[in-house]
Each structure stands twice: as C-alpha cells, then as structure tokens.
N, C-alpha and C positions, 0 to 999 in steps of 0.2 A: 632929564631924559624921560621919554615916554615909552611905555611897554604896552603892546597889544597882546593880551592873553587870549588864545584862540582854542576852540575845540570844534571838531566837526564830527558828524555821523555820516557813514557811507554805506554803499551797497556791497562792499567787500574790501579786501586788503590791497588791491592793486591800483595805484594812482594812475597807471597808464591806461587801464581798461575799464575801470569802474567809477561810479558817480558819487557825488555828495548829496545827502538828503537833508542835512541841517548844519547851519553855521551859527556859532555863538562867539561874540567878541566883547571883551571888556578892556578899555584903555585905562591904564593906571600910571602914576608917577613912581611906583614902587612902594607907596605907602597909602595912597588915597585913590579911590576910583574916580575917573574923570568922565567917562562916557561908556555906553554899552549899546549893543545892537545884536539882534538875532533874527533868524528867519528859517522856516522850512524851505527846502530847495527841491525842485522837481528834477530827478536825475535822468528822466526820459529813458528809464530802463526798469525792469521788474526788481522789486526788493525781495530777496530770498526769504523764505519763512524763518530761517534761523536768525537772520539779521533783524527781522521784524520782532521776533520773540525777545531778542536782546535789548533793542532800543525802544520798542513800543511804537515805532514809526511805521505806518502801513502805507500800502500803495494808494489807498483812498485819501490819506492825509496829505500826500504830496501832489495829488492829481491836479489841483488848482493852484499849487504853489509856483512861484517864479522859477525859471531856470537860472543857472549861474550867470549866464550872459546878461540877464535883466537886473541882477544885483551887483555885477562886477564893479561898477563905478562906486557904489556904496562901500563895498568891501575894500577897494583900493583907498578910498577916503579914510576909512577907519584905521587902516594899517599904515597910512602915510606917515613918514618921519618917526615910526615906532620900531622898537626891537620886537621881533616876533617871538612870543613865548608860548610854549605848550608842554604838556606832559607827554614825553616821547615825541619830541618836536619833529623828528624826521618824517613821521607819518603825516601829520597835519600839514606841514610845510610842503611836502611833495604833492599832496592833493591840490592845495591852493595854487601853487606855482603851475602845476600841470593844467589846471582849468584856465588860468590866465593864458598860458601858451596856446591852448586850443582855440582861444579867441584871437590869436595873433599878437598877443601882448607879452613883451618881455618883462618879467617881474622878479625882484629879489629883495630881501631884507636881511639884516643881521638877525641871528636867532639864538635863543637860549632854551635849554631843556631842563625842566624842573625835576626830572628823574635824576640827572647827573648832578644838578645843583644840590638836591636834597641829600644825595650820598655824601657830599662834602660838608654841608651844613649840619647834618644830623647823622653822623656815622654810627654804625653799630646796630641799626634797625634790621629786623629779619627780612623785611620786604619793602620795596619802594614803588609798588603800584599805587595809583591814586587812592584807591579804597583803603588799603592797609596803612598808607601814610596818614590819611585823614583820621583813621581809628587811633593810630599811635599818638598823633599830635592833638587829638580832640578838636578836629576841624569839622564843622557842619557840612554834610554832603547829602543833599537831597536830589531827587530826580537823576539818579545815576544812569549813565549811558544816554542822557539827553544833553545836547550841546551846552545850553546855558547852565544846567545843573552842574556839569563837570567843570565849566569855566569858572563859576563862582567858587567852587572848592579849590581850583588851581590858583585863582587870584589870592585867596587867603593863604595858601601854601607859599606862593611867591612872596607875599608880604612878610611872612614869618622868616623865610630864607633871607630876604634883603635886610631884615632887622637884626640878624645875627652876625657876629664878627666874621665867622667862617664863611657864611653865605655871601656877605658883601664882597669879601676877597675873591670868592669863586666866581661871582658875576663879573667883576672887573677883569679877572684872568680870562674868562671864556669869551669876552668881547674883544680881546686883542685880535687884531686881524691876522688870519692865517693860523691861529692856534688850533691844535688838533681837536679841541672841544667842539669846534664847529662842524667837524665831518665824521667823527667817530660814532659808531653805533652806541647808543646810550647805556647799554647794560654791560659793556665790555670794559674791564679795568684798563686805565690808560697805560699802566706799566707793561701790559702785554704788547701794545703798539710800540712803546719806547724800546722794548727789547729787540725789535726787528732790525737786523742789519741790512745794509744795501749790498747784499751778496747773493750769489745764486742759491736757490733752494726751493723748498715746497712749503706752502702755507695751508693751514686748515682753519675753516670757519666752523665753529661748533655750536650746537644748540644747548639748552639747559641741562640735558641729560648726558652731554659729552659726545653725542653722535655728530659726525660731520655733515654740515649742510652743503659745503662746497670745498673742493680741494683744487689748488692751482699751483703753478710754478712760475718762476721768473728769474732772470739773471740779476735783478735788483728787487729784493723782497719788499723792502719798506715802500719804495715808490709804487710798486704794483698793487700792494694792499691798499694804499691810500687811494689809488685810482678807482677802486670799486665804490668809493663813497664820496669823492670830492667833485664829481662831475655834475652836470645839470640834468641828466636823464632821469626819468621816473620809471625805470624798468621794473618788471615784476620781481626779478632776482634781487635787485637792490632793496625793494620794499620788504621782501621776506627777510633779508639779512638785517635790516634796521629793526625789524619787529622781533625776530627769533634768535638772533645771534647773541650768545652769552660768553663766549671765550674764543681765543685765538691762539694757535700754536704754530711753530715753524720748525723745519729741519734744514740744516745746511747741506749743500750738495757738492760744493767745490767747483762745479762747472755747469754750463747750461745743458749739455747733453745728459749728464748724470741727473740733473733736476728733471728733465723730461722723462727719463726712464723711471725715476722714483714716483713722479706724479702719475704716470700711467698705471704702475703697479698698485698704488694706493686707491686710485679711482676704481679700478676693477675689483679690488678687495672689498670696498665699502659701498660703491654705487651711490654717492651722495645725491639727494634729490635735485640739486641745482646744477649738477654736471650733465645737463641734457645732451650737450654736443657729443659726449663720449658714451653716455648711457644709451643713446639712440644714434649710433654712428652714421655719419654722412656716407654717401656712396663714394668710394674711392674710384679712381680711374685705373683700371687694370688692363694690361695687355695680355690677351689670351690667344692660344694657338688652336687652330682647327684645320681640318682637311676638307676641302669642298668636294662636290660631286664629281668633279673632273680629276680628283686626286692631287690637287695643288695645295701645298702648304701655305697657309695664310695666317696673318696676325690681325687682330682687331682690338679696338678700344671698347671696353665695357664699363658701365657704371654698376658697381656692386659693393656691398657692405663688408665683404670679406676678401682677403688676398688668396683664398684657396684656389688652387689650379692656375694661378696667374704666372705668366712669365716674368712680369715686373708689375709693381704697384706704385702709383703716383698720387699726389694730392690734387692735381689738376689735369685737365685734358691737354692743355698746352704743353705741360711737361712730358706727358705720354707721347704726344705727337713729335716733340723734339727728339725724344729717344728713338722713336721709329725712324725718323729721318736720318739720324746719326748711324743707326745700324744698317739701314738700306744702303747708304753710301759706303760704310766700312766693309760690307760683305758683298757689294755689287749685286743686290737683289732686285726683283721686279717691284717697283714702287706701288703698282696697282694692287698686287697681292699682299702687300704690307699694310694695306688700308689707307694709303696716301693718295690714291688716284694717279693719273698720268701727269708727271711734272716736267717731262723733257721730250723734245722732238726726236731724240736719238732712238735708235732701234731698241725696242724693249728686250729685256732679258728673256730668253726662251724658257719654256716650262721645265725642260730637263735640267738646264743649267741652274735655274732658280731653285728647284727642289734639292739638287746636290749641294749647292752653297748653303741653302737653308738648314739642311741637316748638320752641316759642319758648324754653322752659327749656333744652332740649338745646343750643341755640346758645350759651347762657350757660355751660353746664357744659363744653362743648367748647372754650370760650375759655380754654385753660389758660395758666398764668402763664409769663412770661419776665421775667427781670430779674437782680438781683444782691443778695446780702447783703454789706454792707460792715461786717465784724466788727472787733472789737479785734484788734490784732496781738500778736505775742510780745514786742515792745518798744514804747515810746511813739512811736517814729518810723516805725512800719509799720502796715499794716492787713491784715486777712485778707479775701480776696475769694472769694466763692462764686458761680459763674455758673449760672443756671437758664434752660433753653431748652425751651419747649413742655412744661412740667410736669415736667421731670427735671433733677436736678443734673448739669451737664455739665462743670464744671471748678472747680478750687480752687487757691489759692496765696496768696502774701504779696507786697504791693507797698509802695512807699515812701508814707508818709502824705502827703507834699507833692504826690504825683501826684493825690491826691483832695482837694485843698484847695478846689476849686470845688463849688458845689451839684450833687450827683449827679443831681438831677431836671431841671437846666437842659440846654439843647441841648449846651453845651460839656461838662458833666459826663457826659451820656449818651455822647457821642462818646469821651470819655476812658475810660469804663468798657468800651466796645466794644474799644478799642485794647488796654487792659490784659488783656482776656479772652483775647487771642491768645497770651499767654505763660503761661496757667494750665495746671496738670496736667489732662489730660483724664480724665473719669469716664464709664464706660459706665452706661447706665440700670440702676438698682438698685431692686428692690422694697422693700428695707429703708429706703432714703432716701425713696422715693416715699411710703411710709406716714407719714413724719414731715414731709414738705415742706409740706403744706397747713396744718398747725398752725403751722409756723414762719412761713409767709407771713402768717398772720392775727395772730400774737402777737409776732413778733420785730421790734423797732423798727428793726433794721438793714436791713430789706427796702427795696429800691429797684426799683419796677416799670419795666420797659422801655417807653419811649414809642414809639408806632407812627410 
C-alpha cells in the first residue's frame, strides 16, 4: 500500500473561501520514501501579514508561482492510488478537495490522521501537535510551517507509527470503511462519540477551554452529530470544528419539542460563535395590526427579528398568509384590509361590518394560550414539563411520572401542574420558540390547556 503524506500552507483557515500558498507531498510505502514533490502556489489573493509572519511565504514569493489549476494534474498524479496522510488531516484534505471541486473535478481518497494515530501508538504524551511530537520522539523538524519541512517531519512520524505494534493496528482499524476514525475531529476522544445515543437531546461542541463552539439539537443525536463531519462540504463552520473542537457532550431531552426548548435556552445563555443563525436571528414573518387613515382595522405581514407587538409570528410568509386566509374566512372579514387583496367577485364586506367583526376577532387572537406540554421523559419513570404563559414558553424541566398520575385536565391535575411549574427552569420570552409554539399547541398531543 502507498501513502501520500501531505502538508499545505494557506492564506487562512477556511477551505471554502481561502487559498493554498504551498503544497508538499511525499509518497511512501510506510517504511521507505518513494517519491516527492513540492511547489509554491499562487492563491490569487492577498496573504495576510500574520500568515506571512507564521510561514515566511510572502505575496512576492507566490506572484510568479503557478495557480492550483496549473499543478492539479501533478497533484492528482502524486495522490493517485495512495492513502492521504496528514497531521490534522481534515484541514489539508478539505483544502485539496475544495480546490479540485472548484475546477469541476470530483476527488476523494481514503485518509489517515497522524494526530489520532500518534495518540494510539504513543499514549500518555502531554501534547500531540507536530512540534511537540517531534520534540518528544526526537524527530528532526526543520523549516517549520513550510510545506516540505512539515511533510518530512510527518513522514518520519508516520514511519515510527507504522513500525510500532499499536500504530500498525491503529492504521488498519482507521482504514476500515465507514469507521468513525475517518470522520471524527482529530482531537476529540472516540469514547465521547460512542456515548451518543440515537435519542432526542442537545449536543455541545466544546473548545480546549470547555467553552461551547456550537450547540444543537436533534431527535437522533448520534446521527445528527455525525452529519456535521461526514459530508463533502468544506464550510467554514466545519473547518473551525475540525481545527478547534476538543470535546463533545450531550443532554437527553426525551422529546423533540423539549430538545428544541433546551437548545434555545442554552444558545441564549452562552451565544456560541458558530450559532450564527440564532445569534443573529433571521427576520420572522409577523402579522401586525394597525389602523389606517380612514379608521379601518388592518392586518399586514412584516419581516422583523422580534415577535414584539405581533398578533402572530411565523417562520415563513406562506404560513403567515395561510393564517390570514383562514381568519378572513372564519370571521367573514374584508380580504383587502387583511392584506390579501381582492380574491372574490362577491360584494366586499363593508367598513362598518368589517371593523365590528375585526374587534370580535381580536379578542380571540389576544386570548393567547397558557398551559403545559407533558412530554415523554428521559426515562420511563419521569416526564418532561414545558410551561406556557400568555403565549410564551416560560419554563421547562423534568418531573417524576407518578406526580402526574392524575388527569391533567382535572382540577387536581391542574393544581399539581401549577405546583410543579414552580420548580422548572425559567425561560425568557424567545422569538424562536414563539414562532414554533402555535404549531405545537395545534398539533402536539401532549398539550394541556390551563383552565381558568
């Protein structure tokens, strides 16, 4: 078997948006070097000063160098029929694959990471970066942060790994098709992935200091976590996770709706840098009420980041328009003043009749829900409890199943739910949860309305 040991230098950390400045490749059989090639690469973009200071590669040095497209055939030739090997392989592999894809070429190779292999071959070392490993194993490492200098050191490290009994077994195990070694971030213990159940819950991707990089939820935790790393995209988020993620933890939720509530609360408590969608909320489609200059009550759809002053909040304009259509028919209102235009040849509803019916409908729309969702628990002897007050999720937690043995709609059941609500984790009003709440109340069989 042949192995192509690769190192690249780049203009930054994102394989999707940044370029390669140097490539070094050494082909080996695991014991002896067979071939080598390296070249500076013109990234056709400015090399930031901090990158130049790290690698020593300047804009002047790459000005006359070939672009990746000019050396792609040579790179493909060197990598053909080889296992792709690199230190922190996800980084180098994503850049090479992304540059081939930019040329319209589909490219993939089996891959090995010397970070993870070294952990198994030489356990107990304090650090597994290339420099610390070379120092610990007395491997010559010159021209650090230049492609061929790092490749030569990685080749010697790989040879040492392959020569050890543990390393040989680790290589064979990692090359098994579909093994988690091929998709996991290199610095995260495999046991943390193995511990993931395929059940509803919340997962945390943590950096070296234990701070969350990203928080997510899923009805199937293991499947969802794997999807972050097993695809073919070279997104910035994926590259950051491959580079910076050091630990994974999870929390069971018992149900998808409870997982969504827990996820929202944790994101808003920590604001992880990769949770951009919620840190910078999208504009929800809200239905708002106003009175025009002629004194007519109107509804309109607005795009806004908050549910404040909204009659209803929706994730999409189509859902908002569907609700307006439903309410116009249900209350026999004037469709034009409901923001839907004229949709019928029938005589339109007069202004006086419309305003009278509108005021009655507003009483119904303002009668926002209060109650509880009694969800499945994390175990058979508990239940998940989500409290809703005046149209907002205001608390969540888990309670003993025996505490809810009575009919929750009965007077005793309602009193018990009120008492249990006092011990729930509080939740501040959230536009994200508000936009989902109405659908949950309509469709989720676990909903228990609060009796007045």
